[in-house]
C-alpha positions as CSV (number, residue, x, y, z in Angstrom):
1,M,-11.8,-4.3,-0.4
2,V,-11.6,-4.4,-4.2
3,A,-9.5,-6.6,-6.5
4,T,-8.3,-4.9,-9.7
5,R,-5.4,-4.8,-12.1
6,C,-2.4,-2.6,-11.2
7,L,-3.4,1.0,-10.5
8,G,-0.6,2.3,-12.7
9,G,-1.4,5.9,-11.8
10,L,-0.9,5.1,-8.1
11,L,1.5,2.1,-7.8
12,R,4.5,0.8,-9.6
13,C,3.6,-2.8,-9.7
14,Q,4.4,-5.8,-11.9
15,S,2.5,-9.0,-11.5
16,S,5.7,-11.0,-11.4
17,R,6.9,-9.2,-8.3
18,G,3.8,-10.0,-6.1
19,L,0.6,-8.4,-5.1
20,H,0.2,-4.7,-4.2
21,A,-2.3,-2.8,-2.1
22,A,-3.4,0.8,-1.7
23,V,-5.1,1.6,1.6
24,Q,-6.5,4.9,3.0
25,P,-7.8,5.6,6.5
26,C,-11.5,6.5,6.5
27,A,-14.2,7.6,8.9
28,E,-17.2,5.3,9.6
29,D,-19.0,7.1,6.8
30,R,-16.1,6.1,4.5
31,R,-14.9,9.7,4.2
32,P,-11.1,9.7,3.7
33,T,-9.2,10.9,6.8
34,G,-5.6,10.5,5.6
35,V,-3.3,9.9,2.7
36,V,-3.2,6.7,0.6
37,K,-0.5,4.2,1.8
38,R,1.1,2.0,-0.9
39,L,2.0,-1.5,0.1
40,G,3.8,-4.3,-1.7
41,P,5.0,-6.5,-3.1
42,I,3.1,-8.9,-0.9
43,R,4.7,-12.3,-1.7
44,T,4.2,-14.5,1.4
45,E,1.7,-15.3,4.0
46,A,3.9,-13.6,6.5
47,D,3.8,-10.4,4.4
48,A,0.0,-10.6,4.4
49,E,-0.1,-11.2,8.1
50,A,2.2,-8.2,8.8
51,I,-0.1,-6.0,6.8
52,A,-3.2,-7.3,8.4
53,A,-1.8,-6.7,11.9
54,W,-0.9,-3.1,10.8
55,L,-4.4,-2.5,9.4
56,L,-6.0,-3.9,12.6
57,A,-3.8,-1.6,14.7
58,G,-5.3,1.4,12.9
59,M,-2.4,2.0,10.3
60,P,0.0,3.5,12.8
61,D,2.7,5.7,11.4
62,D,5.6,3.7,12.8
63,E,7.8,0.8,11.7
64,T,5.0,-1.8,12.1
65,V,5.1,-2.5,8.3
66,P,8.6,-3.4,7.2
67,G,10.3,-1.2,4.7
68,S,10.2,-4.1,2.2
69,L,6.4,-3.9,2.2
70,R,6.3,-0.2,1.4
71,A,5.6,0.1,-2.3
72,D,7.3,2.5,-4.6
73,P,4.9,5.2,-6.0
74,S,4.1,5.1,-9.7
75,P,6.5,7.0,-12.0
76,Q,3.8,9.7,-12.3
77,H,4.2,10.4,-8.5
78,V,8.0,10.7,-8.5
79,A,9.6,14.1,-8.8
80,R,11.8,14.3,-11.8
81,L,15.3,15.8,-11.7
82,N,16.0,18.7,-14.1
C-alpha cells in the first residue's frame, strides 16, 4: 500500500471529503489481473472496515462495498456530451 496525494488522473478527490483509494487485483507476482476500482470518500472507521472486508473477500463484484464508497472517476475518465 502506498500513501500519496490525490491521483487526479484517476480519482476525483478533495481532501475535505475524506480519504480515497484505488485498488487493483493482482497475481502473486503482482501482475495486474483486473481493472482498477476507485473507492471513497472513506470517512469513518466503519467505511474502512467495509472496504477491508471487501478486500479480504477478494474484491467480489457484488454489492459488498456500499455505493457510497464507490468513488467517482476523475473528470479525465468521464465521457463528455457533445
